[in-house]
C-alpha positions as a Markdown table, in Angstrom:
| # | Residue | x | y | z |
|---|---|---|---|---|
| 1 | Unk | 72.4 | 105.3 | 90.5 |
| 2 | Unk | 74.3 | 108.6 | 90.8 |
| 3 | Unk | 77.9 | 108.2 | 91.8 |
| 4 | Unk | 78.6 | 109.8 | 95.2 |
| 5 | Unk | 82.5 | 109.8 | 95.4 |
| 6 | Unk | 82.4 | 113.6 | 96.4 |
| 7 | Unk | 81.2 | 112.4 | 100.0 |
| 8 | Unk | 84.4 | 110.4 | 100.4 |
| 9 | Unk | 88.0 | 111.5 | 101.0 |
| 10 | Unk | 90.0 | 110.0 | 98.1 |
| 11 | Unk | 93.6 | 108.7 | 98.0 |
| 12 | Unk | 93.4 | 107.8 | 101.8 |
| 13 | Unk | 93.7 | 104.6 | 104.0 |
| 14 | Unk | 91.0 | 104.1 | 106.3 |
| 15 | Unk | 92.0 | 102.1 | 109.4 |
| 16 | Unk | 89.4 | 99.6 | 110.8 |
| 17 | Unk | 87.8 | 96.3 | 109.9 |
| 18 | Unk | 87.0 | 96.0 | 106.0 |
| 19 | Unk | 83.2 | 95.3 | 106.8 |
| 20 | Unk | 82.7 | 98.2 | 109.2 |
| 21 | Unk | 84.5 | 100.7 | 106.9 |
| 22 | Unk | 82.8 | 99.6 | 103.8 |
| 23 | Unk | 79.3 | 100.2 | 105.4 |
| 24 | Unk | 80.4 | 103.9 | 105.9 |
| 25 | Unk | 81.0 | 104.3 | 102.1 |
| 26 | Unk | 78.2 | 105.5 | 99.7 |
| 27 | Unk | 76.7 | 103.0 | 97.3 |
| 28 | Unk | 77.8 | 103.1 | 93.6 |
| 29 | Unk | 80.8 | 105.2 | 94.4 |
| 30 | Unk | 83.9 | 103.4 | 93.1 |
| 31 | Unk | 84.7 | 102.1 | 89.7 |
| 32 | Unk | 86.6 | 98.7 | 90.7 |
| 33 | Unk | 88.0 | 96.8 | 93.5 |
| 34 | Unk | 91.1 | 94.7 | 93.5 |
| 35 | Unk | 92.5 | 93.1 | 96.5 |
| 36 | Unk | 94.1 | 90.2 | 98.2 |
| 37 | Unk | 92.4 | 89.1 | 101.4 |
| 38 | Unk | 94.1 | 87.4 | 104.4 |
| 39 | Unk | 94.2 | 83.6 | 103.6 |
| 40 | Unk | 92.6 | 81.1 | 105.7 |
| 41 | Unk | 94.7 | 79.5 | 108.4 |
| 42 | Unk | 98.1 | 81.0 | 107.4 |
| 43 | Unk | 98.7 | 84.1 | 109.4 |
| 44 | Unk | 98.0 | 86.1 | 112.5 |
| 45 | Unk | 98.0 | 89.9 | 111.7 |
| 46 | Unk | 98.0 | 90.6 | 115.4 |
| 47 | Unk | 95.2 | 93.1 | 115.6 |
| 48 | Unk | 92.1 | 93.6 | 117.7 |
| 49 | Unk | 89.4 | 91.0 | 117.2 |
| 50 | Unk | 86.3 | 91.8 | 115.2 |
| 51 | Unk | 82.9 | 90.4 | 116.1 |
| 52 | Unk | 80.9 | 89.0 | 113.1 |
| 53 | Unk | 77.0 | 88.7 | 112.9 |
| 54 | Unk | 77.4 | 84.9 | 113.5 |
| 55 | Unk | 78.8 | 85.7 | 117.0 |
| 56 | Unk | 82.4 | 84.6 | 116.1 |
| 57 | Unk | 85.2 | 86.8 | 117.4 |
| 58 | Unk | 88.6 | 87.1 | 115.7 |
| 59 | Unk | 90.3 | 88.0 | 112.6 |
| 60 | Unk | 89.4 | 87.2 | 109.1 |
| 61 | Unk | 91.5 | 84.1 | 108.2 |
| 62 | Unk | 91.8 | 82.8 | 111.8 |
| 63 | Unk | 88.3 | 81.0 | 111.7 |
| 64 | Unk | 88.2 | 77.5 | 113.0 |
| 65 | Unk | 86.8 | 76.1 | 109.6 |
| 66 | Unk | 87.1 | 77.3 | 106.0 |
| 67 | Unk | 83.4 | 77.5 | 105.5 |
| 68 | Unk | 83.0 | 80.2 | 108.1 |
| 69 | Unk | 85.9 | 82.1 | 106.6 |
| 70 | Unk | 84.3 | 81.9 | 103.1 |
| 71 | Unk | 81.0 | 83.3 | 104.4 |
| 72 | Unk | 82.9 | 86.0 | 106.2 |
| 73 | Unk | 84.9 | 86.9 | 103.4 |
| 74 | Unk | 81.8 | 86.9 | 101.0 |
| 75 | Unk | 80.1 | 89.2 | 103.5 |
| 76 | Unk | 82.8 | 91.8 | 103.0 |
| 77 | Unk | 82.3 | 91.5 | 99.3 |
| 78 | Unk | 78.6 | 92.0 | 99.6 |
| 79 | Unk | 79.5 | 95.4 | 100.8 |
| 80 | Unk | 82.0 | 95.9 | 98.1 |
| 81 | Unk | 79.3 | 95.0 | 95.6 |
| 82 | Unk | 77.3 | 97.8 | 97.1 |
| 83 | Unk | 79.7 | 100.5 | 96.8 |
| 84 | Unk | 80.7 | 99.5 | 93.2 |
| 85 | Unk | 79.2 | 101.4 | 90.4 |
| 86 | Unk | 76.8 | 99.5 | 88.3 |
| 87 | Unk | 79.3 | 98.9 | 85.6 |
| 88 | Unk | 82.0 | 97.9 | 88.3 |
| 89 | Unk | 84.3 | 95.1 | 88.6 |
| 90 | Unk | 86.0 | 93.2 | 91.3 |
| 91 | Unk | 89.3 | 91.3 | 91.1 |
| 92 | Unk | 90.5 | 89.0 | 94.0 |
| 93 | Unk | 93.8 | 87.4 | 94.4 |
| 94 | Unk | 93.4 | 84.5 | 96.7 |
| 95 | Unk | 95.6 | 81.3 | 97.4 |
| 96 | Unk | 94.9 | 77.9 | 98.7 |
| 97 | Unk | 96.0 | 76.1 | 101.8 |
| 98 | Unk | 96.3 | 72.5 | 103.1 |
| 99 | Unk | 94.3 | 71.1 | 105.9 |
| 100 | Unk | 94.8 | 67.5 | 107.1 |
| 101 | Unk | 97.0 | 66.7 | 104.0 |
| 102 | Unk | 94.3 | 67.7 | 101.6 |
| 103 | Unk | 94.0 | 71.0 | 99.6 |
| 104 | Unk | 91.0 | 72.9 | 100.9 |
| 105 | Unk | 90.1 | 74.3 | 97.4 |
| 106 | Unk | 89.2 | 77.6 | 99.2 |
| 107 | Unk | 89.6 | 79.7 | 95.9 |
| 108 | Unk | 87.2 | 77.6 | 94.1 |
| 109 | Unk | 84.7 | 77.5 | 97.0 |
| 110 | Unk | 85.0 | 81.1 | 97.2 |
| 111 | Unk | 84.2 | 81.8 | 93.6 |
| 112 | Unk | 81.3 | 79.5 | 93.7 |
| 113 | Unk | 79.7 | 81.3 | 96.8 |
| 114 | Unk | 80.4 | 84.6 | 95.1 |
| 115 | Unk | 78.4 | 83.4 | 92.2 |
| 116 | Unk | 75.8 | 82.2 | 94.5 |
| 117 | Unk | 75.7 | 85.8 | 95.7 |
| 118 | Unk | 75.0 | 87.2 | 92.4 |
| 119 | Unk | 78.5 | 88.1 | 91.1 |
| 120 | Unk | 79.2 | 87.3 | 87.5 |
| 121 | Unk | 82.4 | 85.3 | 87.1 |
| 122 | Unk | 84.2 | 86.5 | 84.1 |
| 123 | Unk | 87.7 | 84.9 | 84.1 |
| 124 | Unk | 90.0 | 82.7 | 86.3 |
| 125 | Unk | 93.3 | 84.2 | 86.0 |
| 126 | Unk | 96.3 | 82.0 | 86.9 |
| 127 | Unk | 99.3 | 84.0 | 88.4 |
| 128 | Unk | 102.3 | 81.7 | 87.8 |
| 129 | Unk | 105.4 | 82.5 | 89.9 |
| 130 | Unk | 108.6 | 81.8 | 88.0 |
| 131 | Unk | 110.6 | 82.4 | 91.4 |
| 132 | Unk | 108.2 | 80.5 | 93.6 |
| 133 | Unk | 109.5 | 79.6 | 97.0 |
| 134 | Unk | 110.9 | 76.1 | 97.3 |
| 135 | Unk | 108.6 | 73.8 | 99.4 |
| 136 | Unk | 109.8 | 70.9 | 101.5 |
| 137 | Unk | 107.1 | 68.3 | 100.6 |
| 138 | Unk | 108.5 | 65.3 | 98.9 |
| 139 | Unk | 105.1 | 63.5 | 98.3 |
| 140 | Unk | 103.4 | 66.2 | 95.9 |
| 141 | Unk | 104.4 | 68.7 | 93.4 |
| 142 | Unk | 105.6 | 72.3 | 94.3 |
| 143 | Unk | 102.7 | 74.9 | 94.0 |
| 144 | Unk | 103.8 | 77.8 | 92.0 |
| 145 | Unk | 100.7 | 79.6 | 91.2 |
| 146 | Unk | 97.8 | 81.5 | 92.8 |
| 147 | Unk | 94.4 | 82.6 | 91.5 |
| 148 | Unk | 93.2 | 85.9 | 90.5 |
| 149 | Unk | 89.4 | 86.0 | 90.0 |
| 150 | Unk | 87.8 | 88.6 | 87.8 |
| 151 | Unk | 84.1 | 89.3 | 88.8 |
| 152 | Unk | 81.6 | 91.9 | 87.4 |
| 153 | Unk | 78.7 | 93.4 | 89.5 |
| 154 | Unk | 76.5 | 93.2 | 86.3 |
| 155 | Unk | 76.6 | 91.4 | 82.9 |
| 156 | Unk | 77.5 | 94.7 | 81.3 |
| 157 | Unk | 80.4 | 96.5 | 82.7 |
| 158 | Unk | 83.4 | 98.7 | 82.1 |
| 159 | Unk | 86.4 | 97.0 | 80.5 |
| 160 | Unk | 89.1 | 98.3 | 78.3 |
| 161 | Unk | 90.7 | 95.4 | 76.2 |
| 162 | Unk | 94.3 | 94.7 | 76.8 |
| 163 | Unk | 96.6 | 93.2 | 74.3 |
| 164 | Unk | 99.7 | 91.3 | 74.5 |
| 165 | Unk | 102.5 | 91.2 | 71.7 |
| 166 | Unk | 102.0 | 88.8 | 68.8 |
| 167 | Unk | 104.7 | 86.1 | 68.9 |
| 168 | Unk | 107.2 | 86.1 | 66.2 |
| 169 | Unk | 106.2 | 82.5 | 65.3 |
| 170 | Unk | 102.9 | 84.0 | 64.4 |
| 171 | Unk | 104.4 | 86.6 | 61.9 |
| 172 | Unk | 106.3 | 83.7 | 60.4 |
| 173 | Unk | 103.3 | 81.6 | 59.8 |
| 174 | Unk | 101.4 | 84.6 | 58.2 |
| 175 | Unk | 104.2 | 85.4 | 55.9 |
| 176 | Unk | 104.3 | 81.8 | 54.6 |
| 177 | Unk | 100.6 | 81.0 | 54.7 |
| 178 | Unk | 101.6 | 78.0 | 57.0 |
| 179 | Unk | 98.6 | 76.2 | 58.5 |
| 180 | Unk | 95.9 | 78.5 | 56.6 |
| 181 | Unk | 93.4 | 75.8 | 56.4 |
| 182 | Unk | 93.8 | 74.4 | 59.9 |
| 183 | Unk | 93.8 | 78.0 | 61.2 |
| 184 | Unk | 90.7 | 79.0 | 59.3 |
| 185 | Unk | 88.8 | 76.0 | 60.4 |
| 186 | Unk | 89.9 | 76.4 | 64.0 |
| 187 | Unk | 88.7 | 80.1 | 64.3 |
| 188 | Unk | 85.4 | 79.4 | 62.2 |
| 189 | Unk | 86.8 | 81.6 | 59.2 |
| 190 | Unk | 86.7 | 80.6 | 55.6 |
| 191 | Unk | 89.9 | 80.6 | 53.8 |
| 192 | Unk | 89.5 | 84.1 | 52.3 |
| 193 | Unk | 88.7 | 85.9 | 55.6 |
| 194 | Unk | 91.6 | 84.0 | 57.3 |
| 195 | Unk | 93.9 | 85.3 | 54.6 |
| 196 | Unk | 92.7 | 88.9 | 55.5 |
| 197 | Unk | 93.4 | 88.2 | 59.1 |
| 198 | Unk | 96.8 | 87.3 | 58.4 |
| 199 | Unk | 97.4 | 90.3 | 56.2 |
| 200 | Unk | 96.1 | 92.6 | 58.9 |
| 201 | Unk | 98.7 | 90.9 | 61.3 |
| 202 | Unk | 101.5 | 91.6 | 58.8 |
| 203 | Unk | 100.6 | 95.3 | 58.1 |
| 204 | Unk | 100.1 | 96.2 | 61.6 |
| 205 | Unk | 96.4 | 96.8 | 61.6 |
| 206 | Unk | 96.1 | 94.2 | 64.3 |
| 207 | Unk | 98.7 | 95.4 | 66.9 |
| 208 | Unk | 98.3 | 92.6 | 69.5 |
| 209 | Unk | 96.4 | 89.6 | 70.5 |
| 210 | Unk | 93.9 | 89.6 | 73.4 |
| 211 | Unk | 95.6 | 89.1 | 76.6 |
| 212 | Unk | 95.6 | 85.4 | 78.0 |
| 213 | Unk | 94.6 | 84.2 | 81.4 |
| 214 | Unk | 98.0 | 82.6 | 82.5 |
| 215 | Unk | 100.2 | 85.5 | 83.7 |
| 216 | Unk | 103.9 | 84.6 | 84.5 |
| 217 | Unk | 105.0 | 87.3 | 87.1 |
| 218 | Unk | 107.7 | 87.0 | 89.6 |
| 219 | Unk | 106.9 | 87.8 | 93.3 |
| 220 | Unk | 108.0 | 91.2 | 94.6 |
| 221 | Unk | 110.1 | 91.7 | 97.7 |
| 222 | Unk | 109.1 | 94.4 | 100.1 |
| 223 | Unk | 111.6 | 95.4 | 102.9 |
| 224 | Unk | 109.0 | 96.2 | 105.6 |
| 225 | Unk | 107.1 | 94.6 | 108.2 |
| 226 | Unk | 104.2 | 93.2 | 106.1 |
| 227 | Unk | 104.7 | 89.9 | 104.7 |
| 228 | Unk | 101.9 | 89.4 | 102.4 |
| 229 | Unk | 102.6 | 91.6 | 99.2 |
| 230 | Unk | 101.5 | 91.1 | 95.7 |
| 231 | Unk | 103.7 | 92.4 | 92.9 |
| 232 | Unk | 102.8 | 95.7 | 91.3 |
| 233 | Unk | 102.9 | 93.9 | 87.8 |
| 234 | Unk | 100.0 | 91.6 | 88.9 |
| 235 | Unk | 97.5 | 94.6 | 89.4 |
| 236 | Unk | 98.6 | 96.8 | 86.7 |
| 237 | Unk | 96.6 | 95.1 | 83.9 |
| 238 | Unk | 93.3 | 94.8 | 86.1 |
| 239 | Unk | 93.7 | 98.4 | 86.9 |
| 240 | Unk | 94.0 | 99.6 | 83.4 |
| 241 | Unk | 91.3 | 97.1 | 82.3 |
| 242 | Unk | 88.6 | 98.0 | 84.9 |
| 243 | Unk | 89.1 | 101.5 | 85.9 |
| 244 | Unk | 88.9 | 104.7 | 83.6 |
| 245 | Unk | 91.6 | 107.4 | 84.2 |
| 246 | Unk | 90.7 | 109.6 | 87.2 |
| 247 | Unk | 88.3 | 106.8 | 88.3 |
| 248 | Unk | 88.3 | 105.2 | 91.7 |
| 249 | Unk | 90.2 | 101.9 | 92.7 |
| 250 | Unk | 89.3 | 100.3 | 96.0 |
| 251 | Unk | 91.3 | 97.9 | 98.1 |
| 252 | Unk | 89.5 | 96.6 | 101.3 |
| 253 | Unk | 92.7 | 94.8 | 102.5 |
| 254 | Unk | 95.2 | 97.3 | 101.2 |
| 255 | Unk | 98.2 | 95.9 | 103.4 |
| 256 | Unk | 101.4 | 97.2 | 102.2 |
| 257 | Unk | 99.9 | 99.8 | 99.8 |
| 258 | Unk | 100.6 | 98.4 | 96.4 |
| 259 | Unk | 97.3 | 99.0 | 94.9 |
| 260 | Unk | 97.6 | 102.7 | 96.0 |
| 261 | Unk | 100.8 | 103.4 | 94.3 |
| 262 | Unk | 99.9 | 101.5 | 91.2 |
| 263 | Unk | 96.7 | 103.4 | 90.9 |
| 264 | Unk | 98.6 | 106.8 | 91.3 |
| 265 | Unk | 101.1 | 105.6 | 88.6 |
| 266 | Unk | 98.2 | 104.9 | 86.2 |
| 267 | Unk | 96.4 | 108.2 | 87.2 |
| 268 | Unk | 93.5 | 106.6 | 89.1 |
| 269 | Unk | 92.2 | 107.7 | 92.5 |
| 270 | Unk | 92.1 | 105.2 | 95.2 |
| 271 | Unk | 90.6 | 104.1 | 98.7 |
| 272 | Unk | 92.2 | 101.6 | 100.9 |
| 273 | Unk | 91.2 | 99.9 | 104.2 |
| 274 | Unk | 93.6 | 98.4 | 106.6 |
| 275 | Unk | 92.8 | 96.7 | 110.1 |
| 276 | Unk | 96.3 | 97.0 | 111.6 |
| 277 | Unk | 97.2 | 100.7 | 112.3 |
| 278 | Unk | 100.9 | 99.8 | 112.0 |
| 279 | Unk | 100.6 | 98.2 | 108.6 |
| 280 | Unk | 98.5 | 101.4 | 107.5 |
| 281 | Unk | 101.3 | 103.6 | 108.6 |
| 282 | Unk | 103.9 | 101.5 | 106.7 |
| 283 | Unk | 101.7 | 101.6 | 103.6 |
| 284 | Unk | 101.3 | 105.5 | 103.9 |
| 285 | Unk | 105.0 | 105.8 | 104.2 |
| 286 | Unk | 105.6 | 103.4 | 101.2 |
| 287 | Unk | 103.0 | 105.4 | 99.0 |
| 288 | Unk | 104.7 | 108.7 | 100.0 |
| 289 | Unk | 108.1 | 107.3 | 99.0 |
| 290 | Unk | 106.7 | 106.3 | 95.5 |
| 291 | Unk | 105.3 | 109.7 | 94.6 |
């Protein structure tokens, strides 16, 4: 399919329901999507109600049961899939919630339904929060993480490998040859090839290791009216990995505008959708302040 981004106004927040606005965008027009949709049963965004195909009237996240919420959410991502380029990726941050003392396992149910609808699930990333908010519960452990799912539209997709620093302990083992037999067997290499691998690490040929899937990132405060903000550091890696420079990043639940100013910082274009006009205005002001 040919890309049709010339038919869209870029670097703009569209105000309206995500499903309605997405239907106006041309297919195969954006490189990647990254977003954090409203969680089920946690907040009321105080906006005009939306009417879904199943006749339910209300905001996403305010459904009477989580199955309905998951269906509505995946309906939105059906449209996201349509507007993604064939080599596009989609990254979704979503947390869990309790109902009648039990975790609902919404993130996992969501990922399975996305897979059922044709998405390829590439990674489950754990966002671990070192400054997680204390919880009052005394009969369970404090939850200090959320999920970030990495989906691709097709099995072949754009991806720029991201590296993280090699630990000093690894350098020390390479210098001494410590654990060479164990390491070689673990990685499926013979002793000679494993020695070459160690030497490449020592001489700097290998500058880092492939980034792992547990990301320790502190929550980020935002002094505004929007109370659901994910930190810029959480989405910088996905944007670098999933969108080439001058490409287009889509956020159908742009909220406070974090995706937009991270995209601009990294020389990417962006498109945002926000249901609440007041939040859209706040996001536009925040983006302008960060230029």
